[in-house]
C-alpha positions as CSV (number, residue, x, y, z in Angstrom):
1,X,-60.3,-170.1,-185.8
2,X,-62.1,-167.9,-189.0
3,X,-60.1,-164.7,-186.8
4,X,-57.0,-167.0,-186.5
5,X,-56.7,-168.1,-189.6
6,X,-57.3,-164.5,-191.7
7,X,-54.6,-163.1,-188.9
8,X,-52.3,-166.2,-190.0
9,X,-52.9,-165.5,-193.6
10,X,-52.2,-161.9,-193.2
11,X,-49.2,-162.3,-190.8
12,X,-47.3,-164.4,-193.3
13,X,-48.4,-162.0,-197.1
14,X,-46.0,-159.0,-195.2
15,X,-43.4,-161.0,-194.5
16,X,-43.6,-162.3,-198.5
17,X,-43.9,-158.6,-199.1
18,X,-40.9,-157.9,-196.8
19,X,-39.1,-160.4,-198.6
20,X,-40.1,-159.2,-201.7
21,X,-38.7,-156.0,-201.7
22,X,-35.6,-156.9,-199.5
23,X,-34.2,-159.1,-203.0
24,X,-35.7,-157.5,-206.1
25,X,-32.4,-156.1,-207.0
26,X,-30.3,-158.0,-205.2
27,X,-26.4,-158.6,-206.2
28,X,-23.0,-159.6,-205.3
29,X,-19.9,-158.1,-206.4
30,X,-17.2,-159.6,-207.4
31,X,-12.9,-158.7,-207.3
32,X,-11.6,-162.0,-207.9
33,X,-12.1,-163.4,-211.2
34,X,-11.9,-166.8,-210.1
35,X,-13.5,-167.2,-207.1
36,X,-16.8,-165.1,-209.0
37,X,-16.7,-168.6,-211.3
38,X,-16.7,-170.7,-209.0
39,X,-19.8,-168.4,-207.1
40,X,-21.2,-169.4,-210.9
41,X,-20.7,-173.1,-210.9
42,X,-21.9,-173.1,-214.4
43,X,-21.3,-172.7,-218.1
44,X,-19.9,-169.2,-219.1
45,X,-19.7,-167.4,-222.5
46,X,-16.0,-165.5,-223.2
47,X,-15.3,-163.1,-225.2
48,X,-11.8,-161.8,-225.3
49,X,-11.8,-159.3,-228.2
50,X,-9.6,-160.5,-230.6
51,X,-11.9,-161.4,-233.3
52,X,-14.5,-158.5,-234.6
53,X,-15.9,-161.9,-236.7
54,X,-16.4,-163.8,-233.3
55,X,-18.4,-161.4,-231.1
56,X,-21.5,-162.3,-230.2
57,X,-23.2,-159.6,-228.5
58,X,-24.4,-155.5,-229.0
59,X,-21.5,-153.3,-228.7
60,X,-22.1,-149.7,-228.5
61,X,-20.2,-146.3,-227.1
62,X,-22.3,-142.7,-227.4
63,X,-19.6,-141.6,-230.1
64,X,-19.2,-144.3,-231.9
65,X,-15.4,-144.9,-231.4
66,X,-14.7,-148.5,-230.7
67,X,-11.4,-150.8,-231.9
68,X,-9.7,-154.0,-231.8
69,X,-6.4,-153.7,-230.6
70,X,-3.2,-154.9,-229.2
71,X,-2.3,-151.7,-227.3
72,X,-0.1,-154.2,-224.5
73,X,-1.8,-152.1,-221.7
74,X,-5.5,-152.1,-222.6
75,X,-5.3,-156.8,-223.0
76,X,-5.7,-158.9,-220.6
77,X,-6.4,-162.0,-222.3
78,X,-5.1,-163.0,-225.9
79,X,-3.8,-160.8,-228.3
80,X,-6.3,-157.8,-228.5
81,X,-9.0,-155.8,-226.4
82,X,-11.1,-153.9,-226.8
83,X,-10.3,-149.4,-226.8
84,X,-12.8,-146.8,-225.5
85,X,-12.6,-144.0,-224.5
86,X,-13.4,-142.7,-221.1
87,X,-15.7,-140.2,-221.7
88,X,-17.8,-142.5,-223.6
89,X,-20.5,-144.5,-222.5
90,X,-20.1,-148.1,-223.1
91,X,-23.5,-150.5,-222.9
92,X,-23.3,-153.9,-224.2
93,X,-26.8,-155.8,-224.5
94,X,-27.1,-159.7,-224.8
95,X,-28.9,-161.7,-227.1
96,X,-30.8,-163.5,-224.1
97,X,-31.0,-163.5,-220.3
98,X,-27.4,-163.2,-218.4
99,X,-27.5,-163.6,-214.7
100,X,-23.4,-163.6,-214.0
101,X,-21.1,-161.4,-215.7
102,X,-17.9,-160.8,-214.8
103,X,-14.6,-158.7,-217.2
104,X,-11.3,-157.2,-216.5
105,X,-11.1,-152.7,-216.8
106,X,-7.5,-151.5,-217.7
107,X,-6.0,-148.7,-217.1
108,X,-8.6,-145.9,-216.7
109,X,-6.3,-142.7,-216.0
110,X,-8.6,-140.0,-216.0
111,X,-12.5,-140.1,-214.8
112,X,-14.2,-143.1,-212.5
113,X,-17.2,-145.0,-214.7
114,X,-20.2,-146.3,-213.2
115,X,-21.8,-149.2,-213.5
116,X,-26.3,-149.5,-214.6
117,X,-27.4,-152.4,-216.2
118,X,-30.9,-153.4,-217.2
119,X,-32.1,-155.1,-213.8
120,X,-32.1,-152.4,-212.1
121,X,-28.6,-152.4,-210.5
122,X,-26.5,-149.4,-210.5
123,X,-23.3,-149.0,-208.9
124,X,-21.7,-145.3,-208.5
125,X,-18.0,-145.6,-209.4
126,X,-17.8,-149.0,-209.6
127,X,-14.2,-148.2,-211.4
128,X,-11.7,-145.5,-209.9
129,X,-9.0,-143.7,-211.4
130,X,-6.2,-146.9,-210.4
131,X,-3.0,-145.6,-208.6
132,X,-0.7,-146.8,-210.9
133,X,-1.1,-146.1,-214.6
134,X,-1.7,-149.4,-216.5
135,X,-3.3,-151.4,-213.6
136,X,-6.0,-154.0,-214.2
137,X,-9.2,-154.5,-212.9
138,X,-11.6,-157.2,-212.5
139,X,-15.5,-157.0,-212.2
140,X,-17.5,-159.8,-211.4
141,X,-21.9,-159.7,-210.2
142,X,-24.0,-161.8,-210.1
143,X,-27.7,-160.4,-210.1
144,X,-31.1,-162.1,-208.7
145,X,-32.8,-160.6,-211.4
146,X,-32.5,-161.2,-215.2
147,X,-29.9,-158.6,-217.5
148,X,-30.2,-158.3,-220.8
149,X,-27.7,-154.7,-220.4
150,X,-25.2,-153.1,-218.9
151,X,-23.5,-149.7,-219.7
152,X,-20.6,-148.3,-218.4
153,X,-20.8,-144.8,-218.0
154,X,-17.6,-142.4,-218.9
155,X,-18.0,-138.7,-217.6
156,X,-18.8,-136.8,-221.0
157,X,-16.0,-134.7,-221.1
158,X,-15.1,-134.0,-224.8
159,X,-12.3,-132.5,-225.0
160,X,-11.4,-136.1,-222.8
161,X,-9.7,-138.1,-225.0
162,X,-8.4,-141.1,-222.6
163,X,-8.8,-145.2,-223.3
164,X,-8.6,-148.3,-221.5
165,X,-9.3,-151.3,-222.6
166,X,-11.9,-153.7,-221.9
167,X,-11.4,-157.4,-222.2
168,X,-12.4,-160.5,-221.3
169,X,-16.5,-161.2,-221.0
170,X,-17.6,-163.7,-219.3
171,X,-21.6,-164.0,-219.2
172,X,-23.9,-166.5,-218.5
173,X,-23.7,-169.0,-220.7
174,X,-27.0,-169.5,-223.2
175,X,-27.7,-173.1,-222.3
176,X,-27.3,-172.2,-219.2
177,X,-31.0,-173.1,-217.3
178,X,-33.0,-169.1,-216.6
179,X,-33.9,-169.0,-212.7
180,X,-37.3,-168.8,-211.8
181,X,-36.8,-165.7,-210.9
182,X,-38.3,-164.6,-207.4
183,X,-41.6,-163.1,-207.9
184,X,-43.1,-166.4,-209.7
185,X,-41.9,-168.0,-206.3
186,X,-43.9,-165.7,-204.4
187,X,-46.9,-165.8,-206.1
188,X,-46.5,-169.7,-205.7
189,X,-46.6,-169.2,-202.2
190,X,-49.1,-166.4,-201.2
191,X,-51.6,-169.0,-203.7
192,X,-50.7,-172.0,-201.4
193,X,-51.5,-169.5,-198.6
194,X,-55.2,-168.6,-199.9
195,X,-56.0,-172.3,-200.9
196,X,-54.6,-173.5,-197.3
197,X,-57.4,-169.8,-195.6
198,X,-59.4,-170.8,-198.0
199,X,-59.8,-175.2,-196.7
200,X,-59.5,-174.1,-193.1
201,X,-62.3,-171.5,-193.4
202,X,-64.2,-173.7,-195.2
203,X,-63.6,-176.8,-192.2
204,X,-64.6,-174.4,-190.0
205,X,-68.2,-173.4,-190.9
206,X,-69.0,-177.1,-192.1
207,X,-68.3,-178.7,-188.6
208,X,-69.9,-175.1,-186.8
209,X,-73.5,-175.5,-189.3
210,X,-75.0,-179.8,-187.8
211,X,-75.0,-177.3,-183.9
212,X,-77.5,-174.1,-185.8
213,X,-79.4,-177.7,-186.6
214,X,-79.3,-179.8,-183.6
215,X,-79.9,-177.0,-181.4
216,X,-83.4,-175.7,-182.9
217,X,-84.3,-179.3,-183.5
218,X,-83.5,-180.0,-179.6
219,X,-85.4,-176.5,-179.2
220,X,-88.7,-177.7,-180.5
221,X,-88.6,-181.7,-178.5
222,X,-88.2,-178.9,-175.0
223,X,-91.4,-177.1,-176.8
224,X,-93.5,-180.4,-177.6
């Protein structure tokens, strides 16, 4: 019985470890805003970059270039969009943990952009040069690990002054209840398994003890 209990606990722990590794940095990508919002199923904060005074996120670029412009081909919502250089690395930092991010990228004409975030998600060439010069692309990601920042990484070519539009950013609202995460869930499951195994082992040992004692008493009676 003790061997069986040990094997059960070992098997379950191995399964949990495998599950943990497979979902540690999981994410789902979306190319359609409506599908993204339906999948989130919760409240989203929004920044259309129409007024810099209303922007609550941190926006940084490697060259320092970032402009709120009315360039038609850069705007997908409202009157303004954030204009950025394709060669730069754009980094957006949130003031709270988010699990969902969606935005429009407009008029990417000369270089591809990689996506990376603080949760360890990395998508090479997440954005490629569009076939139509003023084309708009929606990008959405839902991560099972909290994200505090993400970056769009450009080519770094200092001779490239082409710009693109970044607009209509949606992200998990601060009022949204944060996911407890898989690690906390796995820790709880492991604790329950170990507790159950400990109780089972104790019961087995308790049942064996009287048998041994009775055996000793019985042998003593025979010798008398």
